[in-house]
C-alpha positions, 0 to 999 in steps of 0.5 A: 195130861192129855198132851202127854198121853197123845205124845206117848200114843204117837211114840208107841205107834211110831215104835210099833210101826218101826218094829213091824217094818224092821221085821218085814225087812229082816224076813226079806233078808232071811230069804238070802243064805246069809252067814251065821248070826247071833240073836239081834235086838230091834233097832240096834241089831247087834250093837250091844254085842260089841262092848267093851272093845269091838275087835275083842268082842267080835273075836269071841263071837266068831268062836261061836258063830264061825269064821264068817258072821253076819251082823246088823249094826243098827240098820247097817248090814255087816259081815265079819271075817275072822280067819286068814282063809276067810280074809283071803276070800274077801280081800283077794278072791273077791277083791273087786267086790270089796274095793270101797271103804264105808264113810262115816259122817265125820270123815265125810265132813273133815275130808271136804265131802269125801275128796280125799284118797283113803276113803274115795270110792274105787274109780279113776280118781282113786286109781290116779292117786294110788299111782301117784302115791306109789311112784312119787309121794311115798315111793322109794326115791322120795323116801330116800330124799327125805331120809335126812328129815327122819334121821334128824328127828330120831336124833332129836328124840334120843336127845330128849330121852338122854336129857330126861335120863341124866336127870332121872326123870320119867318120860311118857314114852308114847307121848314122845313117840307121838311127837316124833311121828307127827314131826316126821310127817309134818316135815315130809309133807310141808317142811314144817320145822319143829323149832316152833314148839308152840306151832308143832303142839297145835298140829299134834293137838289137831291130829289127836282131836281128829283121830279121837272124833273120827274114831268115836261111835256115832249113833247117827251112822248106824240107825237109819232114822237118826241119820240127819240128827246130831244127837251126840253133838259132834257137829260143833267139834268137827267144824272147829277141827276142820276150820283149824286144819283149813286155816293151817293149810291155807297158810302153808299152801300160800307160803309154798306158792310164794316160794315156788313163784320166787324160784321160777323167777330166779330161773330154777331151783335152790337145791331144796328137796321137794316135800309132798306138798310141792309134789301135789302142787306140781300135779295141781298146776300140770295142765296135762295131768290126766286128773286135775287135783283141786285144793280140796283134794290136796288138803283132804289127802294131807289130812289122810296122811296125818291121820294114818301116819301119826299115831300108828307108828308111835303105837307100834313102837310103844307096844314093842318097847313094852313087850321088850321090857316084859321080856328082858332076855329079848331086849338083851338079844336085840341089843347084842345084835345092834352092838355087833352091827353098829357098835357104840360110836354112832346111832343106828340108821335105816341102812343098818336095819337090813342087817338086824333080822332079830329086830325085824322079827320083834316088829313083826311079832308086835304087829301080829299081836298088837296090830295098830289097826285091829279091823280092816273095814271095806264095803261091798259094791255089788252082791256076791257069793262067798263060801256059799253065803250070799253077801248083798251090796252095800254090806260093810266088811270087817276083817278082824286082823287082831283075831287072825294074829291069835289064830292057833291054826296058824300060830303056835302058842299065839298069845306068847310074844315070841319074835323067834317065830319069824327067824328063818333057818337062814337067819334072814328074818323075812320068812313072812312078808308084812305087805299082804301076801300072807293072810295070817299076817296082814297088819297093813291090809292087802291088795289094792286098798293095802296101806301105801305107806308101809315102807315109811311106817316100817322105816320109822318104827324099826329105826327108832325102836333100834335106837331106843334099845341101843342107847338106853336101859328102860326102867318102869316108873314106880319100881314096877317089874312089868308093864301092863298090856291092857288095850283101850277102846279106839279106832287104833289099838292104843294102850289103856295106860301110858308107858311111863319109864325112866330112860337110863343112858347106856351110851352117850352118842352126843358127848358134846351135850 
């Protein structure tokens, strides 16, 4: 009994000391002119206010506390921007102060100690990789060369839907789209064929597990005295995922190196198009390269592409199709546009998209109201002043682009899905750009930390959505008239309920099947 009393006394002493220290720290912070803030609780700060879905909760808080708020997520100081005007201040006017990204313990571990590109601190290595991304890895020339890969995967997807439709089976649309985007990324990265479905399924499972674990809330990242504790038991799962990924990459890199050695012995190439891993290995072997890429850099970069490029494109396409099912007159208008440009004798291709302004408008409207990454996250590298508020160094920034897309100051009837808002008087459908220049529409971020894969993402989403509209009528399983549009908690904006549909063929582009 005495031992229990001792433990209780020690715990109470520790707790009181912690609260006193936190109070002193908070008073010191209060001397700064910080943005408005809700009432905070000891130790956890404002974490309790983020339920059930953080971007929605932050939007509600911003309606009471203004376009710039200050929060403590545990012991982590944060600032939240919820309007286009405040986003512009952080991401453009003060961009040099917010060019870093905070790193969670999960991301740090999975990327071999933060040796990747997406979360690397702003500096020489990041600048070098950004230049390589834009000029070689994800540049126009590489995307054009890898067009046959994307075309083949679109054809494969349509065949899957056609087979299901002819037998009257329903299909998990999101699951098939995830399979498509994973296959596109795998083949573009390392020419991995999807003929071995068992191997492809292993890769998909690994990517899903990675996104799941990196997106889960880890209390150790936010409560300072728990920093080195694995209270939620993430460590075992993270190690298992990285071991699987590392084994896969070691095998693929070894295969690529062996093929490269054989080509050199033959005195040249074999006409094979280089994949992204080939380009990275070229840089790795280039003695004159301004920065030497290690194998860990290459592996971590490829993991970045898998995480960023797999579920985001699939989710956008799934949300778009769900909206069109709920708005059949929009589906019909998009189909008529495709028919007038493409006809019924072939499947729509990437080169047709420029002539499909209404389809482009549908994708823009989907990204406005269902941004796959609802929060842009940055971290201040040094203290700065924004709108008269003092923002200390090492403050995490959350730009709530989900809230910005619903701002009635910029969008008429913002909760309505209305692609027509993006059709200009000339009918080009390009009155607003998606690449970060218009801060009330920044689904891919803005500035130097904006997504380098924007072009690839738009090509994959627009082309596959167009093919799905062109080739099929979509009936919701269970005879339902409408699709539920509820969101689910996660790092990306996922649907709470799978989109289950029967794809009814309206034209058969594969008469030989």
